[in-house]
VOGU-3710 file (C-alpha; in Angstrom, 3 decimals, decimal comma):
1> mrflkyssra> 61,150/48,384/74,522  64,437/47,194/73,350  65,678/46,504/76,809  62,792/44,427/77,676  63,370/42,598/74,209  66,868/42,130/74,979  66,152/41,238/78,661  63,669/38,401/77,688  66,339/36,889/75,316  68,868/36,973/77,811
11> lflmallfvi> 66,525/35,017/80,580  65,405/32,384/77,619  68,967/31,953/77,226  70,155/31,319/80,869  66,756/29,467/81,544  67,802/26,839/78,690  71,520/26,844/79,861  70,056/26,088/83,425  68,056/22,862/82,423  70,976/21,551/80,053
21> gscqeeegtt> 73,677/22,356/83,002  71,168/20,075/85,129  71,259/17,236/83,024  74,835/17,705/82,632  75,565/17,410/86,398  73,640/14,361/86,567  75,759/13,030/83,521  79,312/14,076/85,014  80,441/15,775/82,038  82,748/18,977/81,961
31> lsqavlasas> 82,191/20,899/78,668  79,034/22,870/78,010  76,322/21,361/76,157  74,846/24,851/75,027  77,005/27,777/73,986  75,726/31,023/72,849  77,154/34,218/71,457  75,192/37,584/71,971  76,484/38,927/68,183  76,820/37,049/65,151
41> alnfegtdsa> 79,155/39,159/63,180  81,635/42,134/64,164  82,884/45,041/61,984  86,434/46,378/62,297  88,211/48,964/60,635  91,632/48,432/58,664  93,845/50,006/61,254  93,615/51,487/64,482  90,027/49,655/65,164  88,825/49,428/68,985
51> pqiitvyada> 88,268/46,425/70,560  84,506/44,965/70,861  82,723/43,055/73,732  80,628/40,199/73,195  78,843/37,916/75,793  79,074/33,977/75,873  76,300/32,288/77,252  77,357/28,642/78,366  76,103/25,953/81,152  79,648/25,012/82,008
61> ewvsevpewi> 82,775/25,246/80,642  83,637/26,727/76,775  86,579/26,751/74,568  87,481/28,986/71,363  88,756/28,487/68,133  90,628/31,919/66,620  92,295/32,917/63,692  95,618/34,151/63,972  95,121/37,908/63,422  92,161/38,350/65,891
71> tisptsgsgv> 92,952/38,156/69,722  90,085/37,440/72,404  90,093/37,608/75,852  89,314/35,319/77,895  90,108/32,449/75,280  88,278/30,008/77,289  86,117/30,271/80,547  82,750/29,080/82,596  79,208/29,898/82,092  78,040/33,586/81,082
81> mdvtvsvndn> 81,004/35,510/80,331  82,041/38,846/78,604  84,825/38,323/75,931  86,923/41,062/74,170  87,687/40,648/70,881  90,472/42,690/69,040  92,021/42,548/65,721  95,658/43,119/64,375  96,031/46,203/61,885  95,282/45,123/58,387
91> irdgaldnpr> 98,877/46,062/56,948  100,834/44,011/54,343  104,121/45,452/53,062  103,286/48,912/54,527  99,996/49,267/52,719  96,230/48,439/53,413  95,773/44,646/52,693  92,892/42,897/51,009  89,608/43,018/53,278  89,536/39,578/55,751
101> kevivfkget> 86,571/37,638/57,106  86,891/34,929/59,255  85,138/33,230/62,264  85,969/32,919/65,998  84,204/29,762/67,088  83,046/29,130/71,208  82,340/25,518/71,778  81,560/23,010/74,225  81,335/19,202/73,971  79,281/18,743/70,545
111> lasraevivi> 78,958/19,771/67,146  75,593/21,293/68,509  77,087/22,935/71,348  79,029/25,892/69,116  78,338/29,623/68,612  80,240/30,952/65,318  81,186/34,750/65,097  81,992/36,068/61,789  84,728/38,668/62,016  85,031/41,422/59,284
121> qagdkyrdvr> 87,735/43,935/58,890  88,207/46,705/56,113  90,801/46,742/53,405  91,988/47,854/50,206  89,532/45,747/48,181  91,083/46,191/45,059  94,820/45,273/45,862  96,139/42,762/43,975  92,554/42,602/41,758  93,435/41,010/38,239
131> dytlqelval> 91,709/42,021/35,164  89,093/39,487/33,408  87,684/39,060/30,194  83,915/38,673/29,877  84,318/35,116/29,044  86,338/34,427/32,395  83,578/36,476/34,271  80,876/33,777/34,028  82,879/31,353/35,481  83,660/32,936/38,323
141> edetvvsvsd> 82,379/32,841/41,869  79,923/35,347/43,169  81,671/37,959/45,501  84,730/37,563/43,296  86,435/41,052/43,047  87,234/41,964/39,451  88,198/44,355/36,940  87,119/44,347/33,631  88,659/46,749/30,999  87,629/48,429/27,589
151> amvmavtsvg> 84,179/46,717/27,938  81,809/48,049/25,144  78,051/49,383/26,171  75,402/47,597/23,995  72,440/48,667/26,249  71,151/50,923/29,019  69,078/50,504/31,753  67,422/52,537/34,884  69,802/50,831/37,117  73,005/50,260/34,786
161> fivsdeqnvh> 73,903/48,768/31,538  74,678/45,733/29,308  78,672/45,116/27,988  79,962/42,937/25,467  83,455/42,145/24,582  84,842/42,578/21,203  84,003/39,477/19,672  80,280/40,346/20,845  79,912/37,015/22,399  80,083/37,282/25,655
171> nayvlsettv> 78,474/40,011/27,975  77,329/40,940/31,559  74,792/43,330/32,943  76,879/45,997/35,153  74,862/47,825/37,892  76,346/51,081/38,339  75,575/54,668/38,900  77,742/56,097/36,321  75,861/57,513/33,340  77,033/55,812/30,431
181> nigdkvsilg> 75,868/55,928/26,527  75,327/52,655/23,707  78,926/52,940/22,162  81,089/54,016/25,211  83,828/51,804/26,217  84,101/51,614/29,732  86,588/49,889/32,434  84,885/48,172/35,854  85,788/47,662/39,233  83,381/45,685/41,147
191> dkasnsqsla> 82,121/42,275/42,332  81,099/39,472/40,391  77,485/38,405/41,064  74,626/36,173/39,301  70,827/36,439/38,938  68,557/33,744/39,766  68,923/32,271/36,396  72,918/32,123/37,189  73,268/35,067/34,299  76,504/37,255/35,085
201> iieadqteiv> 76,536/40,662/36,919  79,014/42,999/38,213  78,181/45,273/41,156  80,262/48,174/40,090  82,121/50,215/42,680  83,892/52,487/39,885  82,923/53,047/36,040  85,316/54,744/33,983  84,826/55,833/30,661  87,153/55,087/28,358
211> stggsvtype> 86,167/56,411/25,310  82,490/57,535/23,697  80,818/57,229/20,195  81,953/53,966/19,361  80,280/51,926/16,359  77,676/49,032/17,902  76,965/46,284/15,888  74,329/43,507/17,581  74,541/40,151/16,683  71,970/38,358/15,131
221> akdvtdgvdt> 68,689/38,486/17,006  67,222/35,113/18,168  63,440/35,439/17,246  61,608/34,181/20,302  57,988/35,407/18,997  56,631/31,660/17,995  58,123/30,084/20,699  57,728/32,611/23,895  55,532/30,121/25,920  58,598/27,669/25,671
231> ynatsrefiv> 61,790/29,588/25,467  64,735/29,774/27,793  68,512/29,891/27,833  71,426/29,597/30,033  73,064/33,023/28,748  72,247/36,660/28,096  71,116/35,714/24,570  70,326/38,859/21,947  66,505/37,926/21,171  63,724/39,677/19,498
241> vsgimngsnv> 60,172/39,830/20,089  56,950/41,030/18,544  53,877/41,882/20,253  51,663/44,703/21,940  53,276/46,670/24,488  51,239/46,663/27,573  52,780/48,424/30,337  56,246/47,380/30,445  55,399/43,984/29,021  55,024/42,820/25,549
251> svsganytvs> 52,160/40,476/24,911  52,840/37,941/22,006  49,091/36,838/20,647  48,086/33,293/21,615  50,725/33,017/24,073  50,585/32,787/27,843  53,632/34,163/28,338  54,613/37,736/28,241  58,118/39,384/27,636  58,673/42,026/30,329
261> itdapssldl> 61,350/44,764/29,920  63,631/45,049/33,128  64,792/48,229/34,370  63,180/50,290/31,643  65,101/53,718/31,316  62,662/57,009/31,280  64,253/57,411/27,839  62,311/54,608/26,435  59,068/56,372/27,246  57,034/53,175/27,421
271> ealnghrvvv> 54,065/54,881/28,356  54,064/56,275/25,074  54,104/52,975/23,349  50,902/51,235/25,504  48,928/49,648/23,184  51,164/50,145/19,897  52,485/47,036/18,081  56,135/46,886/18,987  59,521/44,788/18,209  61,564/44,449/20,850
281> kgyfdglaap> 65,459/43,498/20,567  67,461/43,046/23,847  69,336/40,847/26,033  67,469/37,885/27,871  67,685/38,582/31,453  65,887/35,541/33,015  62,777/33,368/33,056  60,141/33,744/35,827  57,179/32,015/34,603  55,144/33,226/32,910
291> vikilvaeiq> 57,593/36,158/32,324  60,597/36,456/29,979  62,725/39,194/31,240  64,432/41,415/28,725  67,275/44,070/28,976  66,239/46,303/25,700  68,529/47,607/23,327  66,020/48,559/20,478  62,213/49,187/19,890  60,741/49,508/17,010
301> dngiakdiyf> 56,996/50,950/16,814  54,689/50,132/14,143  51,812/52,074/15,363  48,703/51,419/17,762  47,250/48,089/17,747  44,294/48,643/20,475  43,377/51,666/22,704  44,197/50,838/26,293  42,106/52,274/29,127  43,591/50,918/32,022
311> fedfewldpw> 46,646/48,646/32,534  48,212/47,488/35,761  50,731/44,937/36,046  52,052/46,071/39,467  55,204/46,031/38,820  55,944/49,468/40,353  55,267/47,686/43,483  58,672/45,966/43,296  60,859/47,953/46,019  58,127/47,187/48,366
321> svvgnagqtv> 58,287/43,537/47,643  62,082/43,698/48,080  61,672/45,438/51,349  58,808/42,786/52,334  60,914/39,831/51,067  57,757/38,732/49,072  57,783/35,599/47,451  56,155/34,338/44,284  53,689/31,516/45,388  52,115/31,049/41,946
331> etdnlsatap> 55,458/30,754/39,786  57,257/28,898/42,393  53,990/26,595/43,367  55,594/27,420/46,895  52,889/27,560/49,712  55,155/28,702/52,003  56,491/31,606/49,817  56,861/34,763/51,806  53,616/37,232/51,546  53,677/40,080/53,812
341> qiptpkidgv> 50,560/41,998/54,645  50,201/44,959/52,620  50,535/47,233/55,406  53,784/46,076/56,597  56,616/46,691/53,708  57,322/50,422/54,038  59,574/52,852/52,238  60,486/55,845/53,710  57,603/55,543/56,041  55,196/54,836/53,145
351> saldallekg> 53,531/51,275/52,977  52,475/49,302/50,114  49,193/49,924/50,917  49,588/53,564/51,166  51,358/53,579/47,618  48,240/51,465/46,150  45,425/54,022/47,827  47,659/56,865/46,375  46,789/55,864/43,167  43,111/55,330/43,488
361> yeflrvttkt> 42,909/51,762/44,600  39,997/50,922/46,680  39,858/47,163/48,832  37,176/45,204/50,631  37,483/42,967/53,398  34,681/40,711/55,280  35,350/38,306/57,831  33,250/35,945/60,071  35,815/36,860/62,687  37,488/39,845/64,127
371> pgeciylqqn> 38,546/42,336/61,326  41,890/42,137/60,503  44,233/42,476/57,108  43,824/39,884/54,526  45,367/41,513/51,285  49,088/40,363/50,875  52,050/41,506/48,537  53,589/39,133/46,320  56,710/40,224/43,754  54,828/41,730/42,107
381> ylkfgktsyq> 51,226/40,868/42,155  48,636/40,569/45,189  47,015/38,094/47,053  43,508/38,132/48,553  42,058/36,191/51,594  43,020/33,484/54,096  40,523/31,236/55,867  37,100/33,052/57,156  38,358/36,176/55,482  37,791/37,407/51,929
391> agiilpnlae> 38,676/40,316/50,085  38,360/42,401/46,669  39,626/44,930/44,908  37,882/48,478/43,143  40,345/49,659/40,459  40,897/53,507/40,328  38,770/55,758/38,151  39,686/55,579/34,121  41,369/58,662/32,928  38,563/59,101/30,616
401> dipssaspvm> 35,328/57,722/29,265  35,256/54,752/26,929  33,482/55,923/23,785  30,288/54,265/23,091  31,416/53,188/19,709  34,303/50,811/21,400  34,148/47,253/22,301  36,041/46,945/25,522  37,409/43,857/26,819  38,542/43,602/30,396
411> sfdwcpmrqg> 41,027/40,844/31,263  43,371/39,768/34,167  45,133/36,853/35,253  44,304/34,908/38,480  44,800/31,695/40,217  43,392/30,148/43,100  45,731/29,113/46,081  45,856/25,501/46,762  45,479/24,325/50,625  48,298/22,044/52,689
421> sgkidpvnli> 46,129/18,791/52,015  46,053/19,664/48,043  42,522/20,764/47,999  42,036/23,997/45,592  40,361/26,555/47,254  36,595/27,056/45,580  37,035/30,461/44,354  34,166/32,163/42,283  35,318/35,739/41,257  32,988/38,224/39,677
431> viitngtdev> 33,441/41,270/38,285  30,986/44,398/39,109  30,242/47,301/36,692  28,357/49,903/39,024  27,433/53,242/37,579  25,330/55,133/40,304  23,048/52,668/41,644  23,121/50,486/38,298  25,027/47,391/38,671  26,095/44,729/36,245
441> tfdipeagfe> 27,948/41,588/37,268  29,896/39,284/35,197  31,070/35,934/36,302  34,422/34,202/35,883  34,673/30,446/35,716  36,037/28,264/38,247  39,627/27,476/37,839  38,514/23,447/37,216  42,075/22,504/38,727  41,812/19,161/40,604
451> dghrlewira> 43,191/18,741/43,926  46,606/19,197/44,001  47,171/20,740/40,815  50,169/22,962/40,509  49,518/26,601/40,765  49,440/28,494/37,530  48,223/31,853/35,879  44,682/31,459/34,358  43,640/34,466/31,950  40,041/35,874/32,509
461> evdlsgitit> 38,442/37,980/29,614  35,220/39,884/30,499  33,434/41,443/27,020  32,284/44,825/28,204  30,563/45,677/24,784  27,612/47,797/25,313  28,401/48,653/29,245  28,776/52,200/29,801  32,232/53,121/31,499  32,858/56,551/32,578
471> ketkitirqt> 35,410/58,596/34,566  32,478/57,815/37,409  32,476/53,733/36,943  33,560/51,716/39,603  34,935/48,673/38,586  35,251/45,688/41,424  37,131/42,061/41,535  36,082/40,309/44,285  34,825/36,754/45,255  31,178/35,505/45,431
481> nwqiatanry> 32,056/33,625/48,588  31,873/36,687/50,511  31,814/36,507/54,470  31,930/32,835/54,812  34,259/30,701/57,206  36,080/28,847/54,527  39,328/29,307/52,625  38,517/31,465/49,414  42,021/32,578/48,762  43,057/34,027/45,280
491> fldnieissl> 46,113/35,600/43,412  45,703/38,927/41,052  47,693/40,391/38,225  47,810/41,980/35,153  44,449/44,069/34,821  43,986/45,489/31,509  40,807/47,508/29,748  41,283/47,860/26,094  39,616/47,553/22,710  40,949/47,087/19,205
501> an> 42,050/50,405/17,620  39,882/51,673/14,876
//
């Protein structure tokens, strides 16, 4: 199958070159009008690296531009030719030099007739590396190789830790596999990077614990509780928020935005805090409306606020979202955001659909056409339906019966899709509570968006007081627009069934 794939590609390239070459003969030019290469990048060891062969496709003559430490043979040619690429040993003053990366260019007559091949050679990444302060780190370009010495660990996550300087002013998020504790002093070798909000990250190759048991003093925290819907920052401010813990999110009464704990370590035991009133302090880690991200340093538990019988924010699907390059259509208002079908992204052979089914979810799909998948993955929520295809979800069974004395409320965030013309899909959602042969249906109001309206989350609430809900109850969310040949697409996130604590 792979042979056929490559053969087809080669035939296509040759056909393209033949067509262009025919035109060229009529015009009487010499250099190629189209040049392509069989590889876009080559990797070599630092020393004693064997030559590699690539193929150059051209419709006429081509020439090359080659960095001085790279040798190719031949350096020019005509038509389709194999080219041997070799590199010199990456040695300086008798020792391995820094890694290097440059580009070979195969070119014809025009700027459009260029093929570039990146050549990367291994080396001593940390030769000549200099030590940077955390203040200097912020301004560095991404991919700069850095050394940071004697930085204090201020917070720990599941994939790294926050470090601050002695003045407790500048900080960075270190991605590292080394186990550290708050109060440790560390030295780090790695690459400077940034998150989507240009906040500094160090991707550590080496983390050395210099000392342990240091005393940590946090800066005065900025309280964002009252202004959570408008808060943003250009640095990792130390912030505090008060609210109710729902999964890994802190919900603030009356607010549209939530505060999400990023990379929560197991030591926080967030599950035990579900439904509790909490005060959370930590470092701002970016904004992905309607979510503020925080790297937690401290959590104060102020007791149970409500009984949560079910909660799902789909954040656990993040590994599949990353593998599938899933986008965020609602937050970015981008109709072209990537949305892979849920069976497509896989981790160790397990798809996102497999993982959802394993948790007890069921899915409904109907169509006026040939049956097919119409449920998609976003980061980190779900998209349902496409034109002529509708879909819904059945929640996993609750772990326990809801007491008859409780007054449960079901809530979730949803958003209808907008068409390319600007028309908002006329989605009518319903919640169906099924006990055996008994069904109760609740209508969710339409979005009410005017055509062209920017996509945004809508909070839906359903009062389930007086409704029997047991471990056997089936709870369904779907459209009323069912098995019809129109577009009724929607997004779904943050599903919760809870009641105020007695």
